[in-house]
C-alpha positions in Angstrom: -4.1 6.8 -16.5 -3.7 6.9 -12.7 -0.4 5.2 -11.3 -2.4 1.9 -10.2 -3.5 1.5 -13.8 0.0 2.2 -15.2 1.6 -0.4 -12.9 -1.0 -2.8 -13.7 -0.3 -2.4 -17.4 3.5 -3.2 -16.7 2.4 -6.2 -15.0 0.8 -7.0 -17.9 3.5 -6.3 -20.2 6.3 -8.2 -18.1 4.0 -11.4 -17.8 3.1 -11.5 -21.6 4.8 -12.6 -24.7 7.7 -14.8 -25.6 9.9 -12.2 -23.9 8.3 -11.9 -20.6 11.1 -13.5 -18.6 13.5 -10.8 -20.0 11.6 -8.2 -18.0 13.0 -7.0 -14.3 9.8 -5.7 -12.7 10.7 -3.7 -9.7 7.3 -2.0 -9.4 5.0 -4.7 -8.7 3.4 -5.0 -5.4 3.4 -8.9 -5.3 4.4 -10.5 -2.2 7.6 -12.7 -2.2 7.4 -15.9 -3.0 8.3 -17.4 0.5 8.2 -21.6 0.5 6.8 -21.7 4.1 4.0 -19.3 3.5 3.0 -21.3 -0.1 3.1 -24.4 1.8 0.6 -22.8 4.1 -2.2 -21.7 1.7 -1.8 -24.9 0.0 -2.7 -26.8 3.1 -5.4 -24.4 4.0 -6.7 -24.7 0.3 -6.7 -28.3 0.6 -8.9 -28.3 4.0 -11.1 -25.7 2.4 -11.8 -27.6 -0.9 -12.1 -30.9 1.4 -14.6 -29.1 4.0 -16.3 -26.1 2.0 -16.2 -26.7 -1.5 -19.9 -27.6 -2.1 -21.0 -24.5 0.0 -18.3 -22.5 -1.8 -20.0 -23.2 -5.2 -23.2 -21.4 -3.9 -24.1 -17.8 -3.0 -23.3 -16.5 0.2 -24.0 -13.6 2.4 -22.7 -10.2 1.3 -21.3 -9.4 4.8 -18.8 -12.8 4.5 -19.3 -16.4 5.5 -20.4 -17.0 9.0 -17.3 -19.1 9.5 -14.7 -16.4 8.5 -16.6 -13.5 10.3 -16.8 -15.5 13.4 -13.1 -16.2 13.0 -12.0 -12.8 12.7 -14.4 -11.8 15.7 -12.4 -14.4 17.6 -9.0 -13.3 16.7 -9.2 -10.1 17.6 -11.1 -10.7 20.9 -7.9 -13.1 21.5 -5.4 -10.8 20.4 -6.3 -7.2 21.0 -9.0 -7.6 23.3 -11.8 -6.2 21.0 -15.5 -7.1 21.8 -16.9 -7.2 18.5 -19.9 -8.6 16.7 -20.8 -9.7 12.9 -22.2 -6.0 12.9 -19.0 -4.6 13.3 -17.4 -6.9 10.1 -17.6 -6.7 6.5 -15.5 -9.0 4.1 -14.8 -7.8 0.6 -12.9 -8.7 -2.5 -9.8 -7.1 -1.2 -8.8 -3.9 1.0 -8.6 -1.9 -2.5 -12.3 -2.8 -3.1 -13.1 -1.5 0.6 -11.7 1.5 0.4 -13.5 2.1 -2.9 -16.8 1.4 -1.2 -15.5 3.8 1.6 -14.9 6.8 -1.1 -18.3 5.9 -2.8 -20.0 6.4 0.6 -18.1 9.3 2.2 -17.0 11.4 -0.7 -18.9 13.4 -3.3 -21.8 15.5 -3.8 -23.9 15.6 -0.4 -26.5 17.9 1.3 -23.7 19.7 3.2 -21.8 20.3 0.0 -19.0 18.3 -1.5 -16.6 16.3 0.3 -13.4 14.7 0.0 -11.2 11.7 0.5 -8.6 13.3 2.9 -4.8 11.4 2.9 -3.6 12.7 5.9 -0.2 12.2 4.9 1.4 11.8 1.3 3.1 10.1 -0.4 0.7 7.4 0.3 -0.9 4.4 -1.6 -1.0 5.0 -5.3 -4.2 3.1 -5.5 -5.9 5.6 -3.3 -5.7 8.3 -6.4 -8.3 6.7 -8.1 -11.0 5.7 -5.7 -13.2 8.6 -6.1 -15.4 9.1 -9.3 -16.0 12.5 -8.7 -13.2 15.0 -10.1 -11.3 16.4 -7.4 -12.7 13.9 -4.9 -9.2 13.0 -3.4 -6.9 15.7 -1.5 -3.8 14.9 0.3 -1.6 16.7 2.7 2.1 16.7 1.6 4.6 15.4 4.3 7.6 17.4 4.5 10.8 15.4 3.9 13.5 15.8 6.7 17.0 14.5 6.0 18.7 12.1 8.5 22.6 10.9 9.0 23.9 9.1 6.1 21.7 8.4 3.3 18.5 8.5 5.0 15.4 10.6 5.3 11.8 10.5 6.9 8.7 12.5 6.6 6.7 14.1 9.4 3.1 14.3 9.8 1.6 17.6 9.8 -1.5 17.3 12.2 -2.1 21.2 11.8 -2.2 20.8 8.2 -4.8 18.1 8.3 -6.8 20.1 10.8 -7.3 23.0 8.5 -9.3 21.0 6.1 -12.8 21.5 6.5 -14.5 19.5 3.7 -13.4 16.1 4.7 -16.0 13.3 4.4 -13.3 10.6 5.6 -9.5 10.5 6.1 -7.4 7.5 4.6 -3.8 6.5 5.0 -1.9 3.1 5.1 0.3 2.1 8.2 3.3 1.2 7.5 2.8 3.3 4.5 3.0 2.0 1.0 5.5 3.3 -0.5 7.8 4.6 2.3 7.1 2.1 5.3 6.3 4.6 7.7 4.1 3.9 10.5 2.0 6.0 12.6 3.1 6.6 16.2 0.5 6.2 19.1 0.4 10.0 19.5 0.0 10.5 15.7 -2.7 8.2 15.7 -4.7 9.8 18.7 -4.0 13.3 17.0 -5.7 12.0 13.5 -8.8 10.1 15.7 -9.4 13.6 17.5 -9.6 15.1 14.0 -12.2 12.7 13.1 -14.1 13.0 16.0 -14.2 16.8 15.7 -15.7 16.4 12.1 -17.6 13.3 12.9 -16.2 11.3 10.0 -14.7 7.9 9.7 -10.8 7.5 9.9 -9.8 4.7 7.8 -6.5 3.0 8.4 -5.1 0.8 6.0 -3.1 -2.0 7.9 -2.4 -4.1 4.6 1.2 -4.4 5.6 1.1 -3.9 9.5 -0.5 -5.8 12.9 -1.5 -8.3 13.4 -0.7 -9.6 10.0 1.5 -9.7 7.7 3.8 -7.3 9.6 5.9 -6.6 6.8 7.1 -3.5 8.4 7.7 -2.8 11.9 4.5 -0.8 13.5 4.4 1.6 16.7 0.7 2.3 17.2 -1.5 -0.8 17.2 -4.9 -1.0 15.6 -7.8 0.4 17.8 -11.3 0.1 18.4 -12.9 3.5 18.4 -16.6 5.1 16.9 -14.7 6.7 14.4 -12.2 4.5 13.2 -12.4 1.7 10.5 -9.6 -0.8 10.3 -9.0 -2.2 6.9 -7.2 -5.6 6.9 -5.9 -7.7 3.8 -4.7 -11.2 3.2 -2.6 -10.0 -0.1 0.5 -9.5 1.5 0.1 -12.6 3.7 0.9 -14.3 0.2 -2.4 -14.3 -1.1 -3.0 -11.3 -3.4 -4.9 -13.3 -6.3 -7.6 -14.1 -4.2 -8.8 -10.8 -3.3 -9.5 -11.3 0.6 -9.8 -8.2 2.6 -12.0 -7.2 5.6 -12.9 -3.9 7.6 -13.8 -3.7 11.1 -15.4 -0.6 12.8 -18.8 1.0 14.2 -22.2 -0.5 12.9 -23.1 2.9 11.4 -20.3 2.6 8.9 -20.2 -1.1 8.2 -23.5 -2.0 7.2 -23.7 0.6 4.3 -20.4 -1.2 3.1 -22.3 -4.5 3.2 -25.0 -2.9 1.3 -22.8 -1.6 -1.1 -21.1 -5.3 -1.5 -24.4 -6.7 -2.4 -25.2 -4.0 -5.0 -21.8 -4.3 -6.8 -20.1 -7.6 -6.5 -22.2 -10.0 -4.4 -19.7 -11.2 -1.9 -16.1 -11.8 -1.7 -14.8 -15.0 -3.1 -15.9 -17.9 -0.7 -13.3 -21.1 -1.0 -10.6 -18.3 -0.2 -12.9 -17.2 2.8 -13.0 -20.9 4.0 -9.1 -21.1 3.9 -8.6 -18.0 5.6 -11.0 -18.7 8.4 -9.2 -22.1 9.0 -5.8 -20.1 9.1 -7.1 -17.6 11.9 -8.5 -20.6 13.9 -5.6 -22.8 13.8 -2.9 -20.1 14.3 -1.1 -20.8 10.8 -1.1 -17.4 9.7 0.4 -15.9 13.2 3.1 -18.9 12.8 3.9 -17.9 9.2 4.3 -13.9 10.2 6.5 -14.8 13.0 8.6 -17.7 11.3 8.6 -16.6 7.4 7.2 -13.2 6.5 8.8 -10.8 9.2 12.2 -12.3 8.9 12.2 -12.4 5.2 11.6 -8.8 4.7 13.8 -7.6 7.6 16.9 -9.2 5.7 15.4 -7.9 2.2 15.6 -4.2 3.4 19.2 -5.0 4.8 20.0 -6.1 1.1 18.5 -3.1 -0.6 20.3 -0.6 1.7 23.6 -2.4 1.0 22.8 -2.5 -2.8 21.8 1.0 -3.5 24.8 2.0 -1.5 26.9 0.3 -3.7 25.2 1.2 -6.9 24.0 4.9 -6.8 26.4 7.5 -7.6 28.2 8.8 -4.6 28.6 12.4 -5.7 24.8 12.5 -6.3 22.2 13.6 -3.2 20.1 10.5 -2.9 18.5 9.2 0.1 16.1 6.2 1.1 13.4 6.4 3.6 14.2 4.9 7.0 12.5 1.8 7.8 13.5 -1.7 9.5 11.7 -3.8 7.3 9.0 -3.5 4.3 8.2 -4.7 1.1 9.8 -1.4 -1.0 12.4 0.7 -1.0 11.7 4.6 -1.4 14.2 6.7 -3.1 14.6 10.3 -3.0 17.0 11.8 -5.7 17.6 15.5 -4.3 18.8 16.9 -7.3 17.0 19.8 -9.5 17.6 17.8 -12.8 16.1 14.5 -11.6 12.5 13.6 -13.0 11.0 10.4 -11.9 9.2 9.6 -15.2 12.3 10.5 -17.3 14.3 7.5 -15.1 11.1 5.3 -15.6 11.1 5.7 -19.3 14.8 5.5 -19.5 14.8 2.0 -17.6 11.9 0.7 -19.4 14.1 0.9 -22.6 16.4 -1.3 -20.6 13.5 -3.5 -19.7 13.3 -2.9 -16.1 10.4 -1.4 -14.0 10.1 1.1 -11.4 7.4 2.8 -10.0 7.2 6.6 -10.6 7.1 8.5 -7.3 4.5 11.5 -8.5 1.7 8.9 -8.5 2.0 8.6 -4.7 1.0 12.3 -4.5 -2.3 13.8 -5.2 -1.2 17.7 -6.5 0.0 17.9 -10.0 3.6 17.8 -10.1 5.8 20.3 -11.5 9.4 20.0 -12.6 12.0 20.0 -9.6 9.7 19.4 -7.0 10.0 16.7 -4.4 7.2 14.6 -5.8 8.9 14.1 -9.2 12.3 13.2 -7.4 10.7 10.1 -5.8 10.4 6.5 -6.8 9.9 2.9 -5.5 11.3 -0.5 -5.8 9.8 -3.6 -4.8 11.9 -5.8 -2.6 9.5 -8.9 -3.0 10.8 -10.1 -6.5 14.0 -12.9 -6.9 17.0 -11.7 -5.4 18.8 -12.0 -8.6 16.0 -9.5 -10.1 16.6 -7.0 -7.3 20.6 -7.1 -7.9 20.6 -6.7 -11.3 17.6 -4.3 -11.2 19.3 -1.7 -8.8 22.8 -2.2 -10.7 20.6 -0.9 -13.8 18.9 2.0 -11.8 22.3 3.2 -10.3 23.7 3.4 -13.9 20.5 5.0 -15.6 20.7 8.0 -12.6 24.2 8.3 -13.2 23.3 8.8 -17.0 20.6 11.2 -16.3 22.8 13.5 -14.4 23.5 16.9 -16.8 27.2 17.1 -18.3 29.3 19.3 -16.1 29.9 21.8 -18.3 26.0 22.3 -19.2 24.0 24.7 -17.3 21.0 22.8 -15.8 18.4 25.1 -17.4 19.6 23.9 -21.0 19.2 20.4 -19.6 15.7 21.2 -18.7 14.8 22.6 -21.9 16.1 19.6 -23.7 14.3 17.1 -21.8 11.0 18.9 -21.5 11.4 19.2 -25.7 11.8 15.3 -25.8 
């Protein structure tokens, strides 16, 4: 039961049955329903139906449709100055699948011994935890939390700790990060590239929330074209999560095996959606939606979440919010020895509220009282009324979880463990 599988089970619970509408799901990673973005995809899909329906109903190339591959090459040439061809591009059924492919190719048993997927900074996307089919195939460098003014904190990237690992088959991270919204700085990105060069392994950077689209959260370092870097992009957070379209750009020596894997597993990504995305890139519709709809929406939602948490969370509890200026999630740290993320998850589930426990974003097994058991994630993409009521109930549940003043914390720990 990985963190991602648990989250998908919660989605099933909150969307099925007669009482589905009673659930407040603040764990789901669906992008927000933004009318302007929905209108864009309806128009692009109509265009694809009119122009490409017959072709889309047939088998196609595993690398991706020529129309979308060419549109991607042209887009990144015009926006980032990249000189790339079809040999540098692979389109897959979502960036999650592309990361799984990468793990299958670069981690596990090998001639030089076992290799692992190394996450340079955890917490990071919970979906990475289940990528490797080999036990122990995922390793993470836990980032120290650094308190800041007010109710804020941030994580530091420990490049020395990353460099101390000798068995990575690949490096993988999201920037901006899911769940924290933290983005790599240019210096940090350069440091990771130097490590990848020294080990001669790929650095996979997942831009599912970043530049050039959807730009849900602010970024510092632009994607780079480099012999040891594979950049992954997704249309999911652009408002197209159900169609499973993602693509990777990188050196031919890394991309060609990924194309072979697509052939041998899923044949190719959905073709009608590829036609819609190709038109969106060429027409500028995607760029317009990012600038006019997506970025302003999530910046406002972040401010709303900060205001609601400050109002709802008990003021005498040491809780903090990861710094950010936008993003799809709020990452909350309750820095109290008695707090447990799973206990809060279960308490809220009884009240028909879903959050995501923080431990599923770390790789090491948690122990009570550790930082990885003191965090949780809240989504900001659901309806505003759900966010307001959900955060109100979260504040109440955190207060209720606090041990009585006259009861020693050790007794509370024993009582909670016995449950």
